[in-house]
C-alpha positions in Angstrom: 70.4 -40.9 -47.1 68.1 -43.8 -46.9 64.8 -43.5 -45.9 65.1 -45.6 -42.5 67.6 -45.5 -39.3 71.1 -47.4 -39.0 69.8 -50.9 -38.1 72.0 -51.1 -35.1 70.6 -47.8 -33.7 66.9 -49.0 -34.4 67.3 -52.2 -32.7 68.8 -50.2 -29.7 65.8 -47.6 -29.7 63.3 -50.6 -30.1 64.2 -52.9 -27.1 64.5 -49.4 -25.1 61.1 -48.3 -26.3 59.4 -51.4 -26.0 60.8 -51.9 -22.2 59.9 -48.3 -21.6 56.3 -49.0 -22.6 55.5 -52.1 -21.1 56.7 -50.8 -18.0 54.0 -48.4 -18.0 51.6 -50.7 -19.5 52.0 -53.1 -16.5 51.6 -50.3 -13.8 48.5 -49.2 -15.8 46.9 -52.7 -16.4 49.0 -55.1 -14.4 50.0 -58.8 -16.2 47.6 -58.9 -18.8 48.0 -62.1 -21.1 44.7 -61.5 -23.2 46.5 -58.6 -24.9 49.2 -58.3 -27.4 52.6 -56.9 -27.2 51.5 -54.3 -29.8 48.4 -53.5 -28.2 50.1 -53.0 -24.5 52.6 -50.6 -26.4 49.8 -48.6 -28.0 48.0 -48.8 -24.4 51.1 -47.2 -22.9 51.8 -44.8 -25.7 48.0 -43.5 -25.5 48.5 -43.5 -21.7 51.5 -41.5 -22.1 49.5 -39.3 -24.6 46.7 -38.5 -22.1 49.2 -37.9 -19.1 52.3 -36.0 -20.5 53.4 -35.5 -16.9 54.5 -39.4 -17.1 57.4 -39.2 -19.1 59.4 -37.9 -16.7 58.7 -40.2 -13.9 58.9 -43.3 -16.2 62.4 -42.1 -17.6 63.4 -41.4 -14.2 62.4 -44.8 -13.1 64.5 -46.3 -16.1 67.5 -44.3 -15.6 67.5 -46.0 -12.1 67.0 -49.3 -13.5 69.6 -51.8 -14.9 69.7 -52.9 -18.6 68.1 -49.6 -20.3 70.1 -47.9 -23.0 70.7 -44.3 -21.7 71.2 -42.7 -25.0 68.0 -44.2 -26.1 66.3 -43.1 -23.2 67.0 -39.6 -24.2 65.1 -40.3 -27.7 62.4 -41.6 -26.0 62.0 -38.4 -24.0 61.8 -36.4 -27.4 58.7 -38.3 -28.1 56.1 -36.3 -29.7 52.9 -38.3 -29.9 49.7 -37.3 -31.9 48.0 -37.4 -35.2 49.9 -36.9 -38.4 49.6 -36.6 -42.0 52.2 -38.3 -44.1 52.3 -36.1 -47.2 54.7 -37.9 -49.2 58.3 -38.9 -49.5 61.6 -36.8 -50.4 64.8 -38.7 -51.5 65.7 -38.5 -48.0 62.8 -38.4 -45.5 59.2 -38.8 -45.6 56.8 -35.7 -44.6 55.2 -35.6 -41.6 52.3 -32.5 -40.7 51.2 -32.3 -37.2 47.2 -32.6 -37.4 46.6 -29.0 -36.1 49.2 -27.6 -39.1 51.4 -26.3 -36.7 54.7 -28.0 -37.6 56.3 -30.3 -40.3 59.2 -33.2 -39.6 61.3 -34.8 -42.6 60.9 -38.4 -40.8 62.6 -41.6 -41.3 61.4 -44.8 -40.6 62.9 -47.1 -38.0 63.6 -50.3 -39.9 60.8 -49.8 -42.8 59.9 -47.0 -45.1 56.5 -45.2 -43.7 54.8 -46.1 -47.1 56.1 -49.4 -47.1 54.0 -49.8 -43.3 51.0 -48.0 -44.2 51.1 -48.7 -48.3 51.7 -45.2 -49.5 51.4 -41.4 -48.8 48.7 -39.2 -48.7 47.7 -40.9 -45.0 46.5 -39.8 -41.9 47.4 -42.0 -38.6 48.3 -41.5 -35.1 52.1 -42.2 -34.2 55.1 -41.0 -32.5 57.8 -38.9 -33.5 61.2 -39.0 -31.8 64.7 -37.6 -32.4 67.7 -40.0 -32.5 71.0 -39.4 -33.6 70.4 -35.9 -35.4 67.2 -37.6 -37.3 63.6 -37.5 -36.5 62.1 -41.1 -36.8 58.7 -42.5 -36.6 58.1 -44.7 -33.7 56.8 -47.7 -35.7 53.7 -47.7 -33.9 51.0 -46.5 -36.4 47.3 -46.5 -35.2 43.9 -45.1 -37.4 45.5 -45.2 -41.0 43.0 -43.1 -42.8 43.2 -42.2 -46.6 43.1 -38.8 -47.7 41.7 -37.7 -50.6 42.8 -35.2 -53.3 41.5 -31.9 -51.9 43.0 -32.7 -48.3 46.3 -33.7 -50.0 46.2 -30.2 -52.0 45.1 -28.5 -48.6 48.0 -30.1 -46.6 50.6 -29.4 -49.7 49.8 -25.6 -48.9 49.8 -26.0 -45.5 53.6 -27.4 -46.1 54.6 -24.5 -48.1 53.4 -22.1 -45.5 55.1 -24.0 -42.5 58.3 -23.8 -44.5 58.3 -20.1 -45.1 57.6 -19.8 -41.3 60.5 -21.8 -40.5 58.2 -24.8 -38.8 59.3 -27.5 -41.4 61.9 -29.5 -39.3 64.6 -31.6 -41.2 67.8 -31.9 -39.1 69.8 -31.8 -42.3 68.7 -27.8 -43.3 69.7 -24.4 -41.6 66.3 -23.3 -40.9 65.8 -26.0 -38.3 68.6 -24.5 -36.3 67.0 -21.1 -36.5 63.0 -21.9 -35.8 64.4 -23.9 -32.8 66.4 -20.8 -31.4 63.4 -18.7 -31.8 
């Protein structure tokens, strides 16, 4: 399994996500020509993080608007925005641990491997994780990357072992995910 999503699916998601976030940004900030596209998307994502109730409102609006890919809107609806520890890679995915150590995911990159975007594993950053076609995927909007030291890496490696034992490490290709989600 590659460390990235299928190109056509990734492209469909990016177009839908970009349009979705830009609608939020325009509603919040108007037509701001002084800010880059990436900054607008990150600003909109921060707005969603601050006000999670906005997700349903904007999803409903997008579903009534022509040109949205409804399957990809379903993926947007699964968005989990937060601070993550990118611990390391396996052959199939990158391991993300939520900063509060409550859950971990096996994550794919949209169009690039996570390590290629942030320059290697052992990083802490803000990003979104979504579910697309039975995969957890990083939304590609990575902000505030911080390199973790050896002590933190050892601590998060232990955290991962605990999360696995508790059934809180989620990959779509393991049975423990289904049993953990059923609880």
